[in-house]
Legacy VTK file of the C-alpha trace (Angstrom):
# vtk DataFile Version 3.0
C-alpha trace
ASCII
DATASET POLYDATA
POINTS 469 float
32.473 -54.209 28.774
29.908 -51.978 27.254
29.578 -48.767 29.178
26.590 -46.303 29.309
28.525 -43.781 27.187
28.953 -46.326 24.340
25.210 -47.228 24.465
24.413 -43.488 24.357
26.655 -42.739 21.392
25.227 -45.813 19.448
21.634 -44.534 20.109
22.746 -41.102 19.113
24.067 -42.325 15.870
20.996 -44.540 15.214
18.742 -41.456 15.716
20.904 -39.512 13.344
20.594 -42.181 10.733
16.797 -42.145 11.197
16.605 -38.453 10.819
18.914 -38.570 7.833
16.429 -40.870 6.165
13.719 -38.342 6.972
15.694 -35.608 5.543
16.192 -37.536 2.301
12.432 -38.160 2.088
11.263 -34.732 3.057
13.882 -32.081 2.188
12.790 -29.463 -0.459
15.934 -29.928 -2.448
18.591 -32.514 -3.163
21.174 -30.062 -2.016
19.391 -29.603 1.351
19.057 -33.368 1.793
22.721 -33.983 1.178
23.671 -31.162 3.568
21.500 -32.641 6.384
22.665 -36.321 5.752
26.252 -35.239 5.927
25.762 -33.041 8.969
23.642 -35.679 10.906
26.086 -38.530 10.171
29.315 -36.557 10.815
28.201 -34.622 13.884
25.106 -36.118 15.410
25.338 -34.565 18.875
25.072 -31.082 17.193
23.106 -31.810 13.990
20.133 -33.756 15.781
19.388 -30.675 17.854
19.626 -28.393 14.716
17.471 -30.688 12.832
14.702 -30.877 15.459
14.418 -27.044 15.229
15.154 -26.265 11.630
14.950 -29.547 9.720
11.093 -29.195 9.142
9.676 -27.504 5.951
5.975 -28.209 6.305
3.292 -27.672 9.005
0.675 -30.413 9.417
-2.862 -29.851 10.923
-3.190 -26.271 9.887
-6.651 -25.572 8.405
-6.663 -23.576 5.272
-10.184 -22.201 5.324
-9.745 -20.736 1.763
-9.662 -24.302 0.337
-10.925 -26.724 3.057
-14.322 -25.106 4.331
-17.399 -25.688 2.073
-19.062 -22.404 3.098
-15.784 -20.314 2.290
-15.500 -22.142 -0.989
-18.963 -21.449 -2.112
-18.755 -18.048 -0.933
-15.687 -17.337 -2.977
-17.252 -18.752 -5.991
-20.270 -16.584 -5.626
-18.201 -13.493 -5.194
-16.105 -14.285 -8.291
-19.334 -14.571 -10.336
-20.986 -11.507 -8.772
-17.867 -9.243 -8.925
-15.493 -10.613 -11.652
-12.247 -8.741 -12.477
-12.163 -6.618 -15.766
-10.854 -8.577 -18.837
-7.182 -9.748 -18.556
-6.000 -7.269 -21.322
-2.418 -7.464 -20.285
-2.435 -11.355 -20.396
-0.901 -11.599 -16.968
-2.549 -15.014 -16.403
-5.340 -14.441 -13.650
-5.961 -18.172 -13.406
-2.377 -18.823 -12.257
-2.633 -16.247 -9.405
-5.905 -17.459 -8.342
-4.804 -21.062 -8.075
-1.727 -20.239 -6.368
-3.424 -18.040 -3.754
-6.497 -20.293 -3.431
-8.622 -17.269 -3.824
-10.316 -15.345 -6.573
-9.454 -11.993 -8.181
-12.257 -9.660 -7.287
-13.328 -6.190 -8.486
-14.302 -3.258 -6.280
-11.192 -2.754 -4.292
-8.803 0.158 -3.377
-5.221 0.184 -2.247
-3.739 3.203 -0.690
0.133 3.303 -0.346
1.509 4.227 3.140
5.297 4.901 2.533
6.579 5.368 5.928
6.036 4.698 9.756
4.273 7.966 10.209
1.719 7.511 7.440
1.202 3.798 8.378
0.539 4.106 12.115
-1.447 7.422 11.710
-3.838 5.398 9.478
-3.734 2.372 11.629
-4.449 4.242 14.854
-7.167 6.152 13.100
-8.917 2.890 12.053
-8.568 1.519 15.576
-10.254 4.629 17.122
-13.114 4.401 14.612
-13.648 0.592 15.316
-17.260 -0.245 16.244
-17.475 -3.997 16.531
-13.952 -5.698 16.402
-10.349 -5.334 15.617
-8.167 -8.196 14.350
-4.435 -7.458 14.629
-1.280 -9.384 13.997
2.371 -8.571 13.965
5.691 -10.441 13.738
7.452 -7.958 15.920
5.997 -5.953 18.798
8.325 -3.779 21.058
7.605 -2.340 24.530
8.748 1.169 23.380
6.992 4.347 22.436
5.269 3.050 19.385
4.357 -0.294 21.159
3.022 1.596 24.059
0.794 3.876 21.807
-0.548 0.720 20.097
-1.399 -0.870 23.477
-3.171 2.168 24.568
-5.187 2.399 21.413
-6.266 -1.207 21.851
-7.138 -0.780 25.519
-9.142 2.313 24.636
-11.075 0.145 21.973
-11.878 -2.494 24.575
-13.177 0.032 26.988
-15.637 1.056 24.230
-16.990 -2.569 23.945
-14.957 -3.378 20.799
-13.589 -6.993 20.573
-9.950 -7.060 20.010
-8.122 -10.193 19.042
-4.195 -9.960 18.732
-1.706 -12.502 17.414
2.099 -12.135 17.945
5.031 -14.324 16.941
7.175 -15.719 19.776
10.365 -15.575 17.705
10.014 -12.135 16.550
8.606 -10.914 19.938
11.249 -12.893 21.877
12.118 -9.597 23.819
8.585 -8.579 24.413
8.076 -8.554 28.189
5.327 -10.754 29.647
4.124 -7.577 31.424
3.041 -6.181 27.998
1.067 -9.149 27.097
-0.508 -9.362 30.706
-1.584 -5.790 30.657
-3.427 -6.148 27.313
-5.046 -9.417 28.610
-6.134 -7.833 31.850
-7.792 -5.030 29.787
-9.898 -7.490 27.739
-7.816 -8.057 24.705
-7.689 -11.625 23.594
-3.914 -11.916 22.846
-2.084 -15.161 21.855
1.373 -16.188 20.674
0.642 -17.900 17.180
2.392 -21.251 18.372
1.825 -21.122 22.128
-1.158 -23.532 22.224
0.287 -26.267 20.095
1.284 -28.382 23.052
4.561 -30.349 22.912
5.391 -29.264 19.267
5.902 -25.667 20.473
9.625 -26.119 20.880
10.013 -27.179 17.311
8.143 -24.280 15.810
11.309 -22.128 15.490
11.555 -22.715 11.736
7.957 -21.692 11.231
7.430 -17.989 12.002
4.411 -16.006 11.364
5.701 -13.079 9.531
2.373 -11.553 8.755
1.459 -8.000 9.619
-2.306 -7.732 9.456
-5.059 -5.298 10.791
-8.664 -5.599 9.982
-11.267 -3.253 11.524
-15.033 -4.305 11.424
-14.408 -6.182 8.289
-14.327 -2.929 6.180
-10.705 -1.662 6.137
-7.532 -3.697 6.337
-3.803 -3.093 6.363
-0.746 -5.097 5.539
2.836 -4.623 4.465
6.338 -4.539 5.797
6.077 -2.524 9.019
6.221 -4.064 12.512
5.679 -2.350 15.706
8.798 -0.805 17.121
10.456 2.650 17.315
12.911 1.712 14.554
10.167 1.448 12.023
9.429 5.201 13.006
13.057 6.155 12.082
13.809 6.642 15.907
16.677 4.162 15.971
20.153 5.977 15.507
21.616 2.790 14.250
19.340 2.342 11.348
18.359 6.013 10.840
15.577 6.622 8.277
13.653 3.441 7.987
12.126 2.990 4.432
9.124 0.717 4.462
5.795 0.347 2.719
2.344 -0.635 4.095
-0.920 -0.220 2.382
-4.562 0.422 3.300
-7.156 -1.750 1.711
-10.881 -1.451 1.112
-13.448 -3.762 -0.700
-13.610 -7.565 -1.059
-9.875 -8.033 -0.595
-10.456 -6.991 3.049
-12.584 -10.117 3.561
-9.647 -12.236 1.995
-7.330 -10.734 4.590
-9.836 -11.307 7.346
-10.072 -14.994 6.223
-6.430 -15.357 6.520
-6.366 -14.040 10.040
-9.109 -16.525 11.016
-6.865 -19.312 9.778
-4.046 -18.101 12.076
-6.358 -17.545 14.870
-7.607 -21.214 14.577
-4.131 -22.474 14.578
-3.336 -20.501 17.845
-6.513 -21.050 19.644
-8.629 -23.792 18.090
-11.525 -21.278 17.883
-13.388 -20.654 14.655
-14.295 -17.071 13.949
-16.264 -17.870 10.715
-19.503 -17.146 12.509
-18.238 -14.282 14.746
-17.143 -11.787 12.029
-18.719 -9.655 9.375
-18.387 -11.159 5.942
-20.748 -8.942 3.916
-19.115 -7.404 0.967
-18.470 -3.717 0.638
-17.079 -2.115 -2.521
-14.715 0.805 -3.063
-15.370 3.477 -5.832
-11.941 2.995 -7.290
-13.096 -0.431 -8.345
-9.547 -2.007 -8.644
-9.188 -5.612 -9.300
-7.120 -7.602 -6.734
-6.628 -10.470 -4.293
-4.755 -11.363 -1.014
-2.248 -14.030 -1.428
-1.276 -15.853 1.599
1.870 -18.075 1.700
3.170 -20.573 4.209
4.559 -24.106 5.206
1.062 -25.378 5.394
0.466 -25.022 1.680
0.615 -27.982 -0.578
2.467 -25.992 -3.129
5.445 -23.665 -2.364
3.109 -20.656 -2.719
5.714 -17.923 -2.164
8.099 -19.234 -4.697
5.332 -19.659 -7.230
4.023 -16.128 -6.604
7.418 -14.676 -7.652
7.667 -16.845 -10.618
4.075 -15.912 -11.776
4.873 -12.350 -11.492
8.174 -12.728 -13.508
6.349 -14.708 -16.110
3.704 -12.136 -16.580
6.207 -9.382 -17.349
6.347 -8.043 -20.837
8.531 -4.928 -20.278
9.878 -4.563 -16.735
10.138 -6.314 -13.330
10.949 -4.062 -10.245
11.316 -5.790 -6.946
12.338 -4.374 -3.663
13.277 -6.644 -0.781
15.540 -6.175 2.230
16.971 -9.764 1.691
17.949 -11.168 -1.593
18.530 -14.926 -0.996
16.507 -16.448 -3.804
15.863 -20.038 -4.712
17.539 -21.292 -7.774
14.311 -21.293 -9.871
13.533 -17.705 -9.064
17.261 -16.859 -9.878
16.841 -18.563 -13.243
13.568 -16.699 -13.971
15.049 -13.454 -13.158
18.059 -13.990 -15.403
15.827 -15.368 -18.310
13.798 -12.159 -18.072
16.697 -9.969 -18.277
18.152 -12.026 -21.125
14.810 -11.547 -23.021
15.487 -7.674 -22.832
13.139 -6.842 -19.896
14.184 -4.147 -17.493
14.847 -6.039 -14.330
15.603 -3.985 -11.202
16.152 -5.249 -7.702
16.386 -2.645 -4.845
17.979 -3.931 -1.881
19.565 -2.048 1.182
23.065 -0.861 1.298
22.878 -1.006 5.037
22.229 -4.259 6.992
20.093 -5.448 9.987
21.034 -9.111 9.807
24.583 -9.709 8.937
24.479 -13.282 7.626
21.507 -12.605 5.267
23.045 -9.363 3.965
26.333 -11.066 3.395
24.629 -14.017 1.559
23.182 -11.501 -1.110
26.620 -10.648 -2.386
27.060 -14.229 -3.578
24.147 -13.766 -5.903
24.789 -10.385 -7.262
27.376 -11.207 -9.843
25.364 -14.130 -11.488
22.386 -11.782 -11.823
24.394 -8.809 -13.076
25.964 -10.971 -15.744
22.511 -11.638 -17.154
21.633 -8.015 -17.190
19.706 -7.673 -13.947
20.262 -4.187 -12.344
21.140 -4.224 -8.541
20.311 -0.887 -6.728
21.629 -0.328 -3.267
19.350 1.892 -1.202
21.418 4.170 0.783
19.163 6.678 2.681
18.743 4.540 5.901
17.628 0.920 6.070
15.334 -0.294 3.257
12.624 -2.874 4.546
9.835 -2.736 2.008
8.430 -5.696 0.135
7.137 -4.547 -3.075
6.816 -5.940 -6.668
5.907 -3.994 -9.738
5.361 -5.736 -13.244
4.938 -3.485 -16.245
1.928 -1.322 -15.832
-0.408 -4.086 -14.800
0.570 -5.692 -11.462
1.505 -4.142 -8.154
2.020 -6.014 -4.850
2.672 -4.812 -1.297
3.053 -7.248 1.628
5.355 -9.203 3.795
7.149 -11.576 1.334
10.935 -11.118 1.100
12.816 -12.416 -1.891
14.445 -15.206 0.097
13.972 -18.932 0.844
12.587 -18.417 4.249
9.744 -16.088 3.072
9.031 -18.319 0.075
8.820 -21.679 1.920
8.986 -21.414 5.578
7.305 -18.304 6.975
3.534 -17.475 7.108
3.369 -14.473 4.758
0.734 -12.359 2.896
0.737 -9.811 0.141
-1.940 -7.699 -1.588
-1.783 -8.049 -5.426
-3.544 -5.460 -7.502
-4.110 -5.779 -11.243
-4.614 -2.194 -11.832
-2.891 0.538 -13.826
-3.578 3.256 -11.268
-2.022 1.367 -8.492
0.895 0.287 -10.666
1.541 4.006 -11.498
1.344 4.971 -7.813
3.982 2.263 -6.995
6.056 3.319 -10.016
6.244 6.938 -8.599
7.116 5.640 -5.109
9.909 3.288 -6.474
11.396 5.826 -8.712
11.878 8.151 -5.695
13.642 5.192 -3.911
15.789 4.351 -6.907
16.911 8.039 -6.929
18.214 7.444 -3.394
20.093 4.330 -4.412
23.244 3.664 -6.265
23.713 0.956 -8.894
26.028 -1.834 -7.808
28.932 -1.947 -10.453
31.613 -3.803 -8.438
31.924 -7.622 -8.663
32.356 -9.652 -5.513
36.232 -9.695 -6.378
36.274 -5.957 -5.991
34.567 -6.161 -2.603
36.507 -5.846 0.658
38.303 -9.022 1.671
35.928 -9.790 4.473
32.856 -9.766 2.183
34.768 -11.900 -0.551
35.475 -14.483 2.110
32.205 -14.422 4.104
29.546 -14.193 1.331
29.970 -17.632 -0.145
29.963 -19.205 3.323
26.795 -17.142 4.227
25.117 -18.452 1.007
25.522 -22.044 2.356
22.833 -21.221 4.872
20.446 -19.739 2.284
17.593 -22.505 2.805
16.940 -21.030 6.347
17.887 -17.402 6.004
LINES 1 470
469 0 1 2 3 4 5 6 7 8 9 10 11 12 13 14 15 16 17 18 19 20 21 22 23 24 25 26 27 28 29 30 31 32 33 34 35 36 37 38 39 40 41 42 43 44 45 46 47 48 49 50 51 52 53 54 55 56 57 58 59 60 61 62 63 64 65 66 67 68 69 70 71 72 73 74 75 76 77 78 79 80 81 82 83 84 85 86 87 88 89 90 91 92 93 94 95 96 97 98 99 100 101 102 103 104 105 106 107 108 109 110 111 112 113 114 115 116 117 118 119 120 121 122 123 124 125 126 127 128 129 130 131 132 133 134 135 136 137 138 139 140 141 142 143 144 145 146 147 148 149 150 151 152 153 154 155 156 157 158 159 160 161 162 163 164 165 166 167 168 169 170 171 172 173 174 175 176 177 178 179 180 181 182 183 184 185 186 187 188 189 190 191 192 193 194 195 196 197 198 199 200 201 202 203 204 205 206 207 208 209 210 211 212 213 214 215 216 217 218 219 220 221 222 223 224 225 226 227 228 229 230 231 232 233 234 235 236 237 238 239 240 241 242 243 244 245 246 247 248 249 250 251 252 253 254 255 256 257 258 259 260 261 262 263 264 265 266 267 268 269 270 271 272 273 274 275 276 277 278 279 280 281 282 283 284 285 286 287 288 289 290 291 292 293 294 295 296 297 298 299 300 301 302 303 304 305 306 307 308 309 310 311 312 313 314 315 316 317 318 319 320 321 322 323 324 325 326 327 328 329 330 331 332 333 334 335 336 337 338 339 340 341 342 343 344 345 346 347 348 349 350 351 352 353 354 355 356 357 358 359 360 361 362 363 364 365 366 367 368 369 370 371 372 373 374 375 376 377 378 379 380 381 382 383 384 385 386 387 388 389 390 391 392 393 394 395 396 397 398 399 400 401 402 403 404 405 406 407 408 409 410 411 412 413 414 415 416 417 418 419 420 421 422 423 424 425 426 427 428 429 430 431 432 433 434 435 436 437 438 439 440 441 442 443 444 445 446 447 448 449 450 451 452 453 454 455 456 457 458 459 460 461 462 463 464 465 466 467 468
């Protein structure tokens, strides 16, 4: 006699087989496809649930205004003609970066480094206080603490002056944010939304796609992006982390409009409302006249934008590659590019934290260190508190500050953004900043076999989870 439990198990196995075929067709790598197939067939009762939340690598229905809307495309082309960058004397390959970013490199920008929480939020709060028309704000993490309350008060004060405030937050990063915080802002007139909350029945399956961007645009004139979220730990107030080392940047010039455009894409995804006619798109130019673009990466992109960004930077290098990232779980192709660069004789330095905030990601990095070091890559462990910045320096020609970590999640699954400047002055400023960070770090000279037993055993296991870390 066929029982209900037998029928259920048969249906469960059938669903697992269907999802296994889907994994074969849509997984980013053969290794990932094999892993999902084995997991789904061997343990369908567990694997099906995991796959529904974590098995997707692309988002459909997301409108990329940079390449999908005629007015934006024509405006970008006109701006490129009217304000072209200086000649590519360092041969970094402007066209590659422009194609990857779906945005032009423009002149007339300025980037100011903000090297800690105090500098960053002093500048952010000053910009909000000076807002006349609108504030666009987006963070991955927002806390209901001293810094979070200070931000809330600034935004409420702005709305009381008649300034329009639009606020996006990520439900995963803000999982501990109380509803009262959101409700208080909404009642004060702030238009605030979870980036995935209005996507109907797909909401429960958005866990794998996190909006990791940190954006502020005020009146279309000044913009901010970088590694800092809104929480007291980012100000160095958490005794567990101690000094929090992070980098943000203040932007002026045409690059601000590119940052604004990316916010409008996220806003449309969350609300189905277009802001293209609501915001100021007139160009303003900074005296520094620095060349740059704003690169956005995410699972809605046709290409793996984040992965290609790192590879384009590495390929452009002639002398040195300095990358800082709190998480080092790179895709195999980025690993190969870094090793080849070191084997060519380039100075390749990776600055990572000696301390941890996420155990499994921190452990996984140890499974990559030896392979990189054998090729000549220098691994520097930052010891003065927790290091969370996401900065790239290539030769004296490229400097990038943003939200992209050197891991598979940032490169392929998260919505990310980074400001890339093709300017010797910015590169020099970043070099000075990173040199001070390197002085607070130690060079890793131990192989994994000389690490404590628990790291030797745990790191290879943690590396198995690299596609979703």
